[in-house]
N, C-alpha and C positions, 0 to 999 in steps of 0.2 A: 467630520461628514465629507465624503467624497464629492468632487464635481465632476467625475469622468463620466463621459457619455459615449456609448458604443452601440451602433445600430446596425442591422443586418436586413437585406432585403427579404421580401416575403418568400420568395422562391429561393431557398438556401439549403444545402446539403453539407453534412460533415465530410463526406467522401470528397466533394469538390474542394472545401476548405482545407482540408489537411493534405490531399494527395493530388487529385487531378488538376487543381490551379497551378502546381509546380510544373506540370507539363506545359500548360499555357504560358508560364513565364519563361519558358526555354530551359528549364532544369532537368529535363529527362534524361540526359547523360549523367548527371550527377550521382555519385554512390549514395544510396539510401539505407540499405542494410548490409551488415556484415555478420558473418556466421562462420567462425573458423576461419580458414583460407578462402572461403567463397564470398562473392558480394552480389548484390542486386542493385541496380539503378532505379531511379524514380519511375522510369519508362517501363522497367521489368515489373515492379509492382504494381502499376496502373494498368499493365496488360492483363495480369492475373486476377487483379480485383475486378475490372470490368467484366471479364469472362465469367467469373464466378457469380457476379451480380446477374448476368443474363441468365444463367442456369437457375439461380434461386427465384428470380422473378418468374420464372416458368412453374414454379412448385411452391410458392409463398404467397399468402394472401397478404395485402397491406397490413403493417403494424403486428404481424405475428412474430413471435419470439424466437430467436436462435440461440442456443447455448453453445458457447465456445469453451471448451475444456482442454486446453493445450499447454505444454511448458512453453519457454521462451524460444520458439523456432520462428523462421522467416514466415511460414504459412498463417502464423497468428496474425500478421499484419494484413495479408490479402483476404483473410477471412473476415476480419471486422470492417474493412473498407468495402468488401463485396457485400456484406449484409446491409450496411448503411445506404449504399447505392441502389440496392434492390427494394427499399423501403421497410426492410425489417427491423426489428427491434433487437439490439445486441444486449445479451447477457452474458457474463463471464464467470468461469468457475476454475478451481484449483485441482489439477489432474491426480494430485496425491491426497486429495480429501476423502474422508470415509464414504464408501460406496453408499450408504443409506443417506448421507448429506446430499450427494449429488442425485440421487433418485428423488428426494424431497424437492430439490430446486426445479428438476424437470417437470414434476407435478405441478408445483406452485405456480410456476410462469407460464405452464401450458405450452411448453416449447415444441414447435412444430419440426425444428431441424436441430440436430446435434452435431458438432464438429469436434472431433476427438480422437484419441488413439485406439487402437485395438485393444489395448489393456483395459482401458476404462470401459469400452464397449462390451467386453466380454464380462467384466465385473457387474455390470448393470443389466445383462442379458436376463437373468431370472426375474427381473422386476418389470420388465418391458410390457407385460400384460397390464400393469396399472398405470400405464402411459398412453391412454388412447389418442392424445393429440399429436404424439411423435410419429411423423411420416417419413422422415428421412435421416439416416446417419451417414455421415461423411468421414472417412477415415484418414488420419495423417500418422504414418509410423513414427514411432520414437526416434529421435535423432540426437546422438551426443555431438557436442561441437567438433566440427570436422567431418562428420557424416553428411550424406546427401539429404537434406530435409524434404526433397520432392520425390524421392524414390517410391516405387509401388510397394504395397504390401506383399509380402512373400507369397500369400495365397489367399483366395476369397474367404471372406468371414461369414461362417454360420452363426445366426443368434437364435437357434431354436424356434424357428417359425415365427419370427417377430413380423408384427404387421408393417413396421418401417422397413422402407428400402434401404439396403446397406450398400454403400459404394465407396469409391476413392475420391478425395477431394481433388487430386491431380486429374483423374477422368471427368469430373464434373467441370474443372476448368477448361479442359480440351473441348469437351461438348459445347460450353459457353463460347468458345471462339467461332464454332461452326454455326451458331444460330444468330438471328438479328433482332431478337426480342427487345422491345422498346422499354427501356427503363422509365420508372415512374417520376413524375415531378415532386420534388421534395419541398416541404413547407417548413420555415424556420420553427415553428411551434409543433410540428409533427413529432409524435414519440420517436427517441432514438436509441437511447441506453437507459438500461435499469441498472443501477449500481447498488450493490448489497452491503448493508452495515455489517459489521464484524460479528453481530449476533450474541453480544456479551450479556444481554438480558433474556435470551431464548433463541429460537429460530432466527436465521437471517431474514431481514426484510429488504425489499427492493425499493430503492428510492427512484421514482420515475422522473426522467429527465428529457428534455427536448433538444433538438439539434443546436439552437442558438445557446443553450446553456453552457456548453463546452467552448464554443468559440469565444464567448465573452471572457471566460476566465483565461483563455489562452491570450487574448489581447491585453487584458490589463495585468495579468500575473506574469505569463511566460515572456512576453514581449517587452511591456513597459517597465515592470517592476525588476525582473531579473536579467533581462537582456539576451535571450538566446541568440545565436549568430549562425550564419550559413556554414561557417568553417567548424563548428563544433561537432565533436564526436561524443555521444552519450552511452553510458551503460548503466545497469540498475542492480542493486542487490534485491529489493522486493521484486517479485514476479509480476509479469504483465498483466495477469488477470486481476490485479489489485489496482483499482482506479488511481492511486497516487502515482505507480510506475506507469500505467497506461498514458497518463498525462506526461510526466517528466521523461519518459524514456521511449516514446512513440509519437504522440500528438504533438507536443510541443517543438521537438526536433523537426518533424515533417512539415510543421507550419512556416518554418524558416528555410527549409531546404538544406537541413543538416544531415549527420549520419548517425545512425543507431548501431552499436555492437551489442550482439546477443549472444548468451551462452545459456545452455539448457541444464548444466549440472547444478546440483543443490548449492545454493549460495553458502559457501564457507569462506573463512579468512583465506586459505589457500586458493580456491577457485576465484574468488574475487580479484586476488592478487595476480593471479594467472591472466584473468581478463584484461585487467589494467596493463600489464605487460604486453598483452596481444594487440590491443585496440589503442592504446596511449590516449584514452578518453581526456577530455577537457571537462566534462560534466559527469559526475557520479551521482546516482539517486541511492542515498544511504539511510541507514538507521542507527540509532545510538549503540546499538548492542555491537553492530558490525564495526563501527568506529573503535570500540574498545578492543575487539578480536584483532583487528588489523594491528593495533599497538602491541597486542600480546604476541602476534606472529612475528613482528619486527624484533620484539625483545627477544624471542626464542632463536632467531637467526643471528642476532648479534651475540647471544651467549655460546652459540655453536660454530661461530666464526663464519658464517654464510653470509652472501650479499643480503644487504638489507633492502627493504622496499623503497622503489623509487616511484614517487607520486608526483613528481615535479611537473608532469603534463596537464595535472587537474587544475582547472580555473577554480571551481568550487565543488562541494558535495552539498547535496540537500540533506536534510534530516527532519523526519517526521514520524508520526506514528507513536511516539512515546517521548517522554521527557528527556532532553539532552542535558545532563549535569554540566554546570560550568566548568568544573575542574576538567572533565573529559574533553570539552572543547578546547580548553586552552592546552592540555597536553597534546591533542591530536594536530592542532595547528602549529604548536611549537615544534613538533616533530616532523611533519610532512608538508607544512606550508600551505598555501591556498587558503580559501575561506570555507566556512560551513555555514549554510543558511538554514537555520531551524525555523520552522513555521508550523501553522495549524490549518488544517483543512478537513473536510468529512464528505462522506458520500452524499449527504444531504445538500451540499453545496458544490459538489463535484470535486473542488481542489482547494488549494491553499488560499486563504483569504486574510491572513496575517502572517508576516514573515519578516526575518532579517534579510538583507539585501546588500548589493554592492555598496561599499562605502558607508554602511550603516548596520553594523553588527553589534548588539549588545548582549554579551554572553550572561546566561542565566535566564534570558527572556526569550519570547517569540517573536520579537520585533514589533513593528507597527502594522496597523491595518492597511491591506493593499488598497490603492486607489480604486474606486468603483464599489466598495463596499463599506458598511458602517457597522460598527460594533457598539454593543451596550452591555454593561455589568449591572444586573438587576438582582433584587433579593429573590431567594428560592421560590418564595410563595407568589412572585409576581404572576398575573395570570395574562398579561400582555405586554408589547413592546412599549406602551404608552406609560408605563410605569416609571416612577422618579428613578434616575440613575444613582447608583451607589457613589460616593465620592472617591477620589483616587486613593489607592491603598487597600481599600476594603475588598474583602472577598465575597463574590457573588456567582450567579450563572451566567454565563456568556450567551448573548443573543447575537446573531449576525443577519445583516441584510444585504442581499445583492441579487443581480440579474441571472445568477447561475443556480438559484434556489430550486429544489425538485417540487414537483407538482403535488406530491405526496407518496405515502407508502401504499404499494399495491396490497389490496384486500385487508387493509388495517385502518379504517377510519378513525377509531378511537385514538390510535397512536398518532395519526396524522394530525387530529385536532390539538392534540397536546404539544407537538413539536413545530407544525407550520401556522404561522400567523400572517397570512398574506405575503409580503416581501420578507418577512422575517423568519428566522428558524431559531428555535430554542435548543441549544446544544446539549445541555445536561452537564457540561463541564464546569468546573469551578475555576475562576481566573481572578486576578486583580490587575488593574491598569493604573500607572503612575501619572504623574502631572505631565510627563513628556509624551504620553501615548504609548508607552511600551507594555506589552502583555506578558504577564507571568501566570504560568499553569500552577495550579495549586491542588489538582486531582480531581477525581470524580467524586460525586457525593455519595454515590453506592460503594466507594472504596473505603470511605471512613469507618472508624470503629472506635468505641469508647474503652477507656483504660481508667478504672476508678472514677468513672462518670464523666470524664473529659474527653472529647475527641482527639483522636491521633489521625494525622494525614500520613500515611505510609510513604508517600513520596519525600516528606522531610526527613524521615529516618534513613531512607534509602540513599539521598544525597549525602547524608552525613557520613554513612558507611563508604560510599563511593570515594569519599575525599581520603580514606585510608589507603596507604600505599600497598597494602596486600590485596585489595579487593578490585577484582574485574568487573563484576556484575553482582546484582542482589535483587531481592524481593523481599519485602516485609508484609506479612499476613497475620490475622488474629489467631491466637491459639488458646485453649482452655488450660486453666491451672487452678484445679480444686474448684471448679465452677465459676471462676473469675477469668475474664478476657485479657491477655496479655500478648504484646508484640513478640513474633518470631521471626528471625532474618534467615533467610536460605541465600547462601553465598558462594559465588564461584570465585577462585583466587587466580591472582596473575601467575604467570609461570615461575617467576623467581620465588614466589611465596609458597607455591604449591610444592616445588622442590624441598622447600625447607620445613614442610609440614605432613611428613609421612607417617609419624607415629601418633598414637593416641595422646600421649603427653603434649605432644608439639600442637596438635590441634586444639586441645583443651586450653592450652595457654593462649594461642592465637584467638579462641573464641572469647576468652576472658578478656583480652585486650581489646577486641572490637566492642564489646559490651561497655568497657570503660572509656572507649573513645566516644561513643555515643552520649554516655552520662556526663561527660566533660563538656558537651557542647549543647546538649538539649535538656528540656525539662525532664526530671528524673522519670515520670511515668511513661515517657516515650521510648526509652532504651530497650532493646530486644533481650528477653528474659533467656531466650535460647539462640543459639547461632549453629546452624546445621551447613556443613560444606557439601556441595555438590559439583560434580565434573561439568554439568551443562544445565541450565535452567530450561524448563520446557517453553516452547513457542508456539504461538498460534500461527494460522496461515497468512497472517499479516506481518510476521515477524516480531510481534510483541511478546513480552514475556506473558506467558499463560497463567495468571493467577489463580483461575478457576480450576485449573488442574492441580495447582499447588494445594489449594484449599481441600480439594478431594483427596489428595494424598495425605494431608494433614488428618482429616477425619478418618482415614484408614489406618492411621498410626505408623505411616511409613516415613515420617520427617522426624527423626529422633537425633538429639546429640549423642555423640558416642561416649 
């Protein structure tokens, strides 16, 4: 149990905490953002954020929602700080999400303002009649790294008689500089940000958070546990709309006056390697899949006689979002140096509440509870946090307690009652904790499936496959065999294995070898009856392997052994 106490004054705004306080501390001239060859100081970001806040305050009622749908470009930063300073509620979305998903969220949160690109605005234009709350759309042109992210749109945009005003974010900022609109006083428990769950069990839900929730986690996790420093430079693989990256690659660095490097290209091993070469970051927000892809890229360069990846600048990588296999962690750190801090967090708690950390990395685990939080492993049927804890080593559902817990889900009281219990949040994830306090992920209850009447945890089979020298990434899903459920493995190969597996017979032999590999290490009912090789596993917008998509492809008969 934690003894950490963090308090905040009643008048408290995240815009001050993350940004304007840096100006008061004399850090206005420090580089806050880099984008290609351009940079912006804290004073630059603050000026734009305050001007946008004045514009929004003239058009936005207190606590109305603003939906930011942008790639990782500098205007993302002054958009969110401007919204928070204006007393609005920030919601964030993925600019490459399906149009119907974006329209759904706009209607669900009753967004009054949308900040996005002309491409997204054009895509949603036919649905604007279904969005009576939307009054203003502010446009930011798409910008590749190296472009000017503040340039004007090439031409005014017509949205077919939409009721919403359509304008330029840059022009709104210019207007805000010319008015003296008084910004509202913000309270620590005022609504601030609604973070979306990944929607793994249906439509995405908004977890409603107040201003102090994010500051609490920043104090106990970013500053005290991990140790962000003013001289740090941070980049991210996950995009900024995802709360994991909003924290690690914007809010946490800004809280200490560090520098953030942004790139808007789709994160691939090549684009991430280019960002590392350009910005020489000390902190990289990463995911297990990309750790493996960087190793593969380095292998390819070695095979082709090209310069290998230089990650010597990186103090540490974060890893979250999906399980980090122990063998992958060891390969990565042995190859590139630095440390990898694997942890667990959620939209419901804002960010990471259990993690490996400097001087305390236990491979194969998610580390220990962050001071300021409390964890409990309870039986699946437990109705409240007062239930008797399971003993060390036993698998149960993880409950977490801490001051960053959300108020609940917007428009879903039934789900809120099942998830939130006062200070406690029931995660729905299966974990075990050992005698020393190290947390180990065991999967989600809804991922388990039975083979011969016995439960199989896909992660256990995946970890076993990933220990094979040919496997770069994999996913295990249930498949039908004469009316019976059996495991099926979908596998990406490492570059050297792919090169030696070009014929049907070579793939058949490797598939048999992988099956035997699992049979030799796990109980017989767990081995995959089929092994299907793919070039790339599908990912959701959080960078996780999209098993729902794989299950749908399996149902359509698209995943077959050759």
